[in-house]
C-alpha positions as CSV (number, residue, x, y, z in Angstrom):
1,M,17.9,11.4,9.6
2,T,16.3,11.3,6.2
3,D,13.8,14.4,5.3
4,I,10.8,12.1,3.7
5,S,9.1,15.6,3.5
6,K,10.9,15.8,0.3
7,A,8.9,13.9,-1.7
8,G,5.8,16.1,-1.0
9,T,2.6,15.6,0.4
10,Y,-0.9,14.3,-1.2
11,R,-4.4,15.0,0.0
12,F,-5.6,11.6,1.0
13,G,-9.5,12.1,2.2
14,D,-9.5,15.0,4.3
15,R,-5.8,14.7,5.4
16,D,-2.5,15.6,3.5
17,V,-0.1,12.6,4.1
18,K,3.2,12.5,3.3
19,R,4.2,10.4,-0.1
20,M,6.1,8.2,1.3
21,G,4.6,5.6,3.6
22,Y,5.0,2.2,5.2
23,G,3.5,-1.5,4.3
24,A,3.3,-3.7,7.5
25,M,2.7,-6.9,5.2
26,Q,6.2,-8.1,5.9
27,L,5.7,-7.8,9.7
28,A,4.0,-10.9,9.8
29,G,5.9,-14.6,9.1
30,P,7.2,-16.3,5.9
31,G,4.2,-16.2,3.5
32,V,2.8,-13.3,5.4
33,Y,1.9,-16.1,8.0
34,G,2.3,-16.4,11.8
35,P,4.6,-14.3,13.9
36,P,7.7,-12.5,12.9
37,R,11.1,-14.2,13.2
38,D,12.0,-11.1,15.2
39,R,9.5,-9.4,16.8
40,D,11.5,-6.8,18.8
41,E,13.2,-5.6,15.3
42,A,9.4,-5.9,14.0
43,L,8.1,-3.5,16.9
44,G,11.4,-1.4,16.0
45,V,10.6,-0.9,12.5
46,L,7.2,0.8,13.4
47,K,8.7,3.2,16.1
48,E,11.2,4.0,13.8
49,A,9.4,4.8,10.9
50,V,6.8,7.0,12.5
51,A,9.8,8.6,14.2
52,S,11.4,9.1,10.6
53,G,8.1,11.1,9.9
54,V,5.7,8.4,8.1
55,D,2.3,9.2,8.6
56,H,0.7,6.8,6.5
57,I,0.7,3.1,7.3
58,D,-1.3,0.3,5.2
59,T,-2.3,-3.1,7.0
60,S,-4.7,-5.7,7.2
61,D,-6.2,-8.4,9.5
62,Y,-5.4,-10.9,7.3
63,Y,-1.7,-10.2,7.4
64,G,-0.5,-13.2,9.7
65,P,-3.5,-13.6,10.1
66,Y,-3.9,-11.0,13.0
67,V,0.0,-10.5,13.5
68,T,0.5,-7.2,11.8
69,N,-2.4,-5.1,13.5
70,E,-1.3,-6.6,16.5
71,I,2.2,-5.8,16.4
72,I,1.2,-2.1,15.2
73,R,-0.7,-1.5,18.5
74,E,1.8,-2.9,20.5
75,A,4.2,-0.4,18.8
76,L,2.4,2.7,18.4
77,Y,-0.5,2.9,20.5
78,P,-1.8,5.2,21.3
79,Y,-1.3,6.6,18.0
80,P,-0.3,10.0,16.8
81,D,-2.8,12.4,16.0
82,D,-1.2,12.5,12.3
83,L,-1.3,9.1,11.8
84,V,-3.3,7.4,9.1
85,I,-3.7,3.4,9.3
86,V,-5.3,1.9,5.9
87,T,-6.6,-1.5,6.1
88,K,-8.3,-3.8,3.5
89,L,-11.3,-6.3,3.5
90,G,-12.4,-8.8,1.1
91,A,-9.8,-11.9,1.8
92,R,-9.3,-14.4,4.9
93,R,-6.3,-16.9,5.5
94,T,-6.6,-20.6,5.8
95,P,-4.8,-23.3,8.2
96,D,-3.0,-23.8,4.6
97,K,-2.0,-20.4,4.6
98,A,-4.1,-20.2,1.1
99,W,-5.6,-16.4,0.5
100,I,-9.5,-17.0,-0.1
101,P,-12.2,-14.5,-1.0
102,A,-14.6,-12.9,2.0
103,L,-16.9,-10.7,0.2
104,S,-20.1,-11.3,1.7
105,A,-21.8,-8.6,3.8
106,E,-21.1,-10.8,7.2
107,E,-17.4,-11.4,6.2
108,L,-17.1,-7.7,5.6
109,R,-18.8,-6.6,8.7
110,S,-17.0,-9.0,10.8
111,G,-13.4,-8.2,9.4
112,L,-13.9,-4.7,10.0
113,Q,-14.8,-5.1,13.5
114,D,-11.6,-7.3,13.8
115,N,-9.4,-4.7,12.4
116,L,-10.9,-2.1,14.7
117,Q,-10.7,-4.5,18.0
118,R,-7.0,-5.4,17.3
119,L,-6.1,-2.1,16.3
120,G,-7.6,-0.6,19.3
121,L,-9.9,1.9,17.3
122,E,-13.3,3.1,17.4
123,Q,-13.1,4.2,13.3
124,M,-10.9,3.3,10.4
125,Y,-9.6,6.4,8.6
126,C,-9.5,4.0,5.4
127,V,-10.7,0.8,4.0
128,N,-9.7,-0.5,1.0
129,L,-12.2,-3.3,-0.6
130,R,-10.3,-5.7,-2.0
131,C,-11.5,-7.0,-5.4
132,M,-10.5,-11.2,-5.5
133,G,-8.9,-11.9,-8.9
134,S,-6.6,-14.4,-9.6
135,G,-3.3,-14.4,-8.5
136,H,-2.2,-10.8,-7.8
137,G,-3.9,-9.6,-10.5
138,P,-7.4,-7.9,-10.8
139,Q,-10.0,-10.1,-12.6
140,E,-13.6,-8.5,-13.7
141,G,-16.8,-8.7,-12.3
142,S,-19.3,-6.3,-10.4
143,M,-18.3,-5.3,-7.0
144,A,-22.0,-3.6,-6.8
145,P,-23.1,-5.9,-3.6
146,Q,-19.6,-4.9,-1.6
147,L,-19.6,-1.3,-2.5
148,E,-23.1,-1.0,-1.2
149,T,-21.9,-2.8,2.5
150,M,-18.9,-0.7,2.7
151,A,-21.4,2.4,2.0
152,Q,-23.6,1.3,5.2
153,L,-20.4,0.9,7.2
154,Q,-19.5,4.5,6.3
155,Q,-22.5,5.6,7.2
156,E,-22.3,3.7,10.5
157,G,-19.2,5.7,11.4
158,L,-17.1,2.9,11.3
159,V,-15.0,4.0,8.2
160,R,-14.1,7.1,7.5
161,H,-12.9,6.9,4.2
162,I,-13.0,4.3,1.5
163,G,-10.9,2.9,-1.6
164,I,-10.8,-0.3,-3.8
165,S,-7.7,-2.6,-4.2
166,N,-7.0,-4.7,-7.2
167,A,-9.8,-3.5,-9.2
168,T,-9.7,-3.3,-13.1
169,R,-10.6,0.1,-14.9
170,R,-14.2,-1.1,-14.9
171,Q,-14.4,-1.8,-11.4
172,V,-12.5,1.6,-10.2
173,E,-15.4,3.3,-12.3
174,E,-18.3,0.9,-10.8
175,A,-16.9,2.0,-7.3
176,I,-16.4,5.8,-8.1
177,A,-20.0,5.7,-9.4
178,A,-21.3,4.4,-6.3
179,I,-19.3,5.9,-3.5
180,P,-16.3,8.6,-2.6
181,I,-13.4,6.8,-3.3
182,I,-10.1,8.4,-1.9
183,G,-7.5,6.0,-3.3
184,V,-6.6,3.0,-5.5
185,Q,-4.3,0.3,-4.7
186,N,-3.2,-1.9,-7.4
187,Q,-0.1,-3.9,-8.3
188,Y,2.3,-1.5,-10.1
189,N,5.9,-0.8,-10.6
190,L,8.9,-0.2,-12.7
191,V,8.1,-3.3,-14.7
192,S,4.5,-3.9,-14.1
193,R,2.9,-1.2,-15.9
194,D,-0.6,-2.2,-16.8
195,D,-2.1,0.6,-14.7
196,D,-0.3,3.7,-16.5
197,E,-3.4,5.2,-17.9
198,M,-5.5,4.7,-14.8
199,I,-2.7,6.5,-12.8
200,D,-3.0,9.6,-15.1
201,W,-6.9,9.4,-15.0
202,L,-7.3,9.2,-11.4
203,A,-4.5,12.0,-10.9
204,G,-6.9,14.3,-12.8
205,Q,-9.6,13.2,-10.5
206,G,-7.5,14.1,-7.4
207,I,-7.4,10.4,-6.3
208,A,-4.2,8.5,-4.6
209,Y,-2.7,5.8,-6.3
210,V,-1.1,3.7,-4.0
211,P,0.9,0.6,-5.3
212,F,1.4,-2.5,-4.2
213,F,4.6,-4.5,-4.8
214,P,6.0,-1.3,-5.4
215,L,9.7,-3.2,-5.5
216,G,8.4,-6.3,-7.1
217,G,6.8,-8.2,-4.1
218,F,7.6,-11.7,-3.5
219,T,9.8,-11.4,-6.9
220,P,11.9,-8.4,-6.6
221,L,12.6,-6.6,-9.3
222,Q,15.8,-7.1,-11.0
223,S,17.7,-5.3,-14.1
224,E,20.7,-4.8,-15.4
225,E,19.8,-1.0,-16.6
226,L,18.5,-0.3,-13.1
227,S,21.6,-1.8,-11.0
228,G,23.5,0.4,-13.6
229,I,21.7,3.4,-13.2
230,A,21.6,2.9,-9.3
231,S,25.7,2.4,-9.1
232,E,25.9,6.0,-11.5
233,I,24.2,7.6,-8.8
234,G,25.6,5.7,-5.5
235,A,22.1,4.6,-4.6
236,T,20.6,0.9,-4.2
237,P,18.6,-0.4,-7.0
238,M,15.6,-0.4,-4.8
239,Q,15.9,3.3,-4.0
240,V,16.0,4.2,-7.8
241,A,12.8,1.9,-8.5
242,L,10.8,4.1,-5.3
243,A,12.2,7.5,-6.5
244,W,11.2,6.5,-10.0
245,L,7.5,6.1,-8.4
246,L,7.6,9.2,-6.7
247,Q,8.5,11.3,-10.1
248,R,6.1,9.2,-11.7
249,S,2.8,10.9,-10.4
250,P,2.0,13.0,-7.8
251,N,-1.2,11.4,-6.8
252,I,1.4,7.9,-6.3
253,L,1.7,7.3,-2.4
254,L,4.4,4.5,-1.9
255,I,3.9,1.9,1.2
256,P,7.0,-0.1,0.9
257,G,7.4,-2.6,3.4
258,T,10.3,-4.5,5.1
259,S,10.8,-6.0,8.5
260,S,14.6,-4.6,8.8
261,R,15.3,-1.3,10.3
262,G,18.5,-1.0,7.9
263,H,16.1,-1.7,4.7
264,L,13.3,1.1,6.3
265,R,16.4,3.4,6.1
266,E,17.2,2.6,2.5
267,N,13.4,2.8,1.4
268,L,12.8,6.2,3.1
269,A,16.0,7.3,1.8
270,A,14.5,7.0,-1.7
271,A,12.5,10.1,-0.7
272,E,15.4,12.5,-1.2
273,L,16.6,10.9,-4.8
274,E,16.1,13.1,-7.7
275,L,16.4,11.6,-10.9
276,S,17.1,13.3,-14.1
277,D,15.3,13.5,-17.0
278,D,17.7,11.3,-18.9
279,L,17.9,8.7,-15.9
280,L,13.6,8.6,-16.2
281,Q,13.7,8.0,-19.9
282,R,16.3,5.4,-19.5
283,L,14.2,3.9,-16.6
284,N,11.0,4.0,-18.5
285,M,11.9,2.0,-21.3
286,I,13.0,-0.9,-19.0
287,G,9.2,-1.0,-18.4
288,E,8.6,-0.9,-22.1
289,H,10.9,-4.0,-22.7
290,V,9.6,-6.0,-20.3
291,D,6.5,-8.5,-21.6
292,A,4.1,-8.1,-19.1
């Protein structure tokens, strides 16, 4: 079995978590909507992830909606003592499968209660406040009212730690000034490198950075150079892309998602992959040559 501990751990709130985690979004149906194509396989993925040492699972009640949290509870409850489950608030799904903001105090509170109920928890370890931007990118705008609501939910004991997602540098700074933040979850991967400076800045403050779409998301990463490097070292392109992220900065926590146990094993195996300085330089140049 793959030893994901080789990628190390990082202090996330008041716990050390392994840097290779799991994102549950793909456990829902196509378009992150409705039930999975194969529920038994979805349950199997979660059980194998935890059996393989994963202690950080990222989810949200608006995945499905409701689907991923229900599957997580069915597969893993009662949860291992060391398992960190992170959810996010700030959006909801419509019957036409759209993603729309849900950022009022009432929506944030009811969204948290829905997560707690479906997961079978009395307190969420960490909740990310998702800033709703354009598409999957951030958009400027103060989040002060939402941060105040999150602080109140934390004071009530419903939330242990708070993070922020899909946020600009200014929004992250606003959040850090208002409440303790343990993580930032933004889009970042080998070719989407807008947050390079932010990652290093957060590392200096001991704050985790959790890239969503680490493998490109709905548009998987494609690069001849990436494929060539993978072939040279006997790995898959996606394993190389994940290994690059792990070596990019020690504060990066990965949550690659999949609905297949085979792909799960491939993703976790990236924790054992060591990239030479030469390979890292070649991979860095891929991002530099992509028009973001």
